[in-house]
Each structure stands twice: as structure tokens, then as C-alpha cells.
C-alpha positions as CSV (number, residue, x, y, z in Angstrom):
1,X,2.5,45.9,38.0
2,X,1.7,47.0,34.7
3,X,-0.3,44.7,32.5
4,X,3.0,44.5,30.0
5,X,4.5,42.9,32.5
6,X,1.9,40.7,33.4
7,X,1.4,39.4,30.1
8,X,5.0,38.6,29.9
9,X,5.0,37.1,33.1
10,X,2.2,34.7,32.1
11,X,4.1,33.6,29.1
12,X,7.1,32.7,30.8
13,X,5.4,30.4,33.6
14,X,3.7,28.8,30.1
15,X,7.0,28.2,28.5
16,X,8.7,26.5,31.9
17,X,5.8,24.6,32.3
18,X,5.5,23.2,29.0
19,X,9.5,22.2,28.9
20,X,8.7,20.3,32.3
21,X,6.3,18.2,30.5
22,X,8.3,17.7,27.4
23,X,11.4,16.3,29.7
24,X,8.8,14.3,31.8
25,X,7.6,12.9,28.6
26,X,11.1,12.0,27.2
27,X,12.1,10.5,30.5
28,X,9.2,8.0,30.5
29,X,9.8,7.5,26.9
30,X,13.2,6.6,27.4
31,X,12.3,4.0,30.6
32,X,9.7,2.6,28.9
33,X,12.2,1.9,25.7
34,X,14.8,0.3,28.0
35,X,12.3,-1.9,29.7
36,X,11.1,-3.0,26.5
37,X,14.6,-3.6,25.2
38,X,14.9,-6.2,28.4
39,X,11.8,-8.5,27.0
40,X,12.0,-10.8,23.8
41,X,9.3,-9.6,21.1
42,X,6.7,-12.0,20.9
43,X,7.3,-12.7,17.0
44,X,10.9,-14.4,18.3
45,X,9.7,-17.0,20.2
46,X,11.8,-20.0,20.7
47,X,10.7,-23.0,18.7
48,X,10.6,-26.4,19.7
49,X,12.7,-29.1,17.6
50,X,10.1,-30.3,14.9
51,X,8.9,-33.7,15.3
52,X,10.7,-36.6,13.8
53,X,8.8,-37.8,10.5
54,X,8.0,-41.9,10.9
55,X,10.1,-44.0,8.7
56,X,8.5,-46.0,6.3
57,X,9.0,-49.7,6.5
58,X,10.5,-50.9,3.0
59,X,12.0,-54.4,2.5
60,X,16.0,-54.0,1.9
61,X,16.0,-56.0,-1.1
62,X,13.8,-53.6,-3.2
63,X,15.2,-49.9,-3.2
64,X,12.9,-47.2,-3.9
65,X,12.3,-46.0,-7.7
66,X,13.3,-42.6,-8.0
67,X,10.5,-39.9,-8.9
68,X,10.9,-39.0,-12.4
69,X,12.5,-35.7,-13.1
70,X,10.1,-33.3,-14.5
71,X,11.0,-32.2,-18.0
72,X,9.8,-28.3,-18.8
73,X,9.1,-27.4,-22.1
74,X,8.3,-24.1,-24.3
75,X,4.7,-23.7,-24.9
76,X,3.3,-25.3,-27.9
77,X,3.7,-23.3,-31.4
78,X,0.6,-20.9,-32.1
79,X,-0.3,-20.6,-35.7
80,X,-0.6,-16.5,-36.4
81,X,-4.0,-15.1,-36.4
82,X,-5.5,-15.1,-39.7
83,X,-6.5,-11.9,-41.4
84,X,-10.4,-11.2,-41.2
85,X,-11.9,-12.5,-43.9
86,X,-13.6,-10.1,-45.9
87,X,-17.7,-9.9,-46.7
88,X,-18.3,-11.2,-49.7
89,X,-19.2,-7.8,-51.7
90,X,-22.7,-7.7,-53.0
91,X,-22.9,-5.7,-56.3
92,X,-24.7,-2.5,-55.7
93,X,-27.0,-1.7,-58.8
94,X,-25.8,1.2,-60.9
95,X,-27.8,4.6,-61.3
96,X,-30.8,4.0,-63.5
97,X,-30.5,7.4,-65.1
98,X,-27.6,8.9,-66.7
99,X,-26.2,12.6,-66.5
100,X,-27.6,14.6,-69.0
101,X,-30.9,12.3,-69.3
102,X,-34.4,13.6,-69.5
103,X,-36.9,12.1,-66.3
104,X,-40.5,12.9,-64.9
105,X,-40.3,13.9,-61.3
106,X,-43.4,13.5,-59.0
107,X,-42.8,15.4,-55.5
108,X,-43.5,13.8,-52.4
109,X,-47.2,14.1,-51.3
110,X,-46.3,15.1,-47.7
111,X,-43.8,18.4,-47.1
112,X,-43.1,21.5,-49.6
113,X,-44.9,20.4,-52.8
114,X,-42.7,20.9,-56.1
115,X,-43.8,21.3,-59.5
116,X,-44.0,17.9,-61.0
117,X,-42.8,18.0,-64.8
118,X,-40.2,17.0,-66.9
119,X,-36.3,17.6,-65.4
120,X,-32.6,17.2,-66.5
121,X,-30.2,14.8,-64.4
122,X,-27.5,17.6,-63.9
123,X,-25.3,15.0,-61.4
124,X,-25.2,11.4,-59.9
125,X,-25.3,11.6,-55.8
126,X,-24.2,9.0,-53.5
127,X,-27.3,6.6,-52.2
128,X,-29.1,7.4,-49.4
129,X,-30.4,4.6,-47.8
130,X,-31.6,2.2,-50.7
131,X,-32.1,4.9,-52.7
132,X,-29.8,6.6,-55.2
133,X,-30.3,10.7,-55.0
134,X,-29.9,12.7,-58.3
135,X,-29.5,16.8,-59.0
136,X,-32.0,17.8,-61.3
137,X,-32.9,20.9,-62.9
138,X,-36.0,22.2,-64.8
139,X,-36.0,24.9,-67.6
140,X,-38.6,27.0,-66.0
141,X,-36.5,27.4,-62.6
142,X,-33.6,28.9,-61.9
143,X,-32.4,26.3,-59.3
144,X,-31.8,22.8,-58.6
145,X,-33.4,20.2,-56.9
146,X,-32.3,16.8,-55.4
147,X,-34.6,13.8,-55.9
148,X,-34.3,10.5,-55.0
149,X,-34.6,7.5,-57.9
150,X,-37.9,6.6,-56.4
151,X,-39.3,9.7,-57.2
152,X,-38.2,9.8,-60.8
153,X,-39.5,8.3,-64.2
154,X,-38.0,7.6,-67.6
155,X,-39.8,10.9,-69.7
């Protein structure tokens, strides 16, 4: 027998055994289903009749008062949220020096040493922290500097 036919024969035996297993499995499932249909599931157990409630002994001359009917109302009206109150604006002091004014510049002791002397205020700059800033220029220099108000004095 050739090698090819031996393989084919083995395959056909495998497929027939697989079919047989599948058939027996479906038969078992059918048998199980039919057996379970004759039984009643646990959830549908018959319930016994509820025990009767004991009756209250009331005198026949006094009728029981009916319970007041519950009144449903809408929730109480609410006031609209008030807009946030802005903090009182603190008046910021204006720049001490104005554009075109001559001031005396003192360089800080740390960092690069700059030339102390008279400078002209060229531009007012916004504050940095609690100190206003100025753009200043000296007649002897070709560039402008930025100085804090604490570094300037009246000339």
C-alpha cells in the first residue's frame, strides 16, 4: 500500500469517528432535554396560600378614621444664584516717573554690573510683582535697559 493511500485511510477513519461522537452527543442532549421537561423547575414551586391576617377587634359603634390623603407639592421655589461679588478694587499707585523724565539708575549689586548714571525714561512697562518697570536709555549707550522702580531715583 502506498504512503498516500495510508494517509487517506487514516483520515477517513478519523472523520467517521468524529461523526459518531457528534451523533451520540446530540442523542444525549435530546434525552437530557426530554427528561428535564417532565420535571418542574425549582423557581416555579407551588406556593401555599398566605396565612390569613388576624382581624383587629374594634368596637362596632366607632368607625375607623380613614388615613389622610398624601398631598404632593412641587419643590419650594428657589432664588436664582446671586452673581459673585467682585473684590473691591484696590487702587494701584501709578508709575512714579513719566516718559521723558531723567532718572538716576543704580545697578543691582549682583549679576552684571551696569553703568550707574543718568538715564531718560523711554517707556512705562507693567509691574512685575510689586515693582513697576521702566525702559530707560543713556545718552552714552546705543541700547535701552529695563529697570525696576526700586533701582531708580529722581535725578
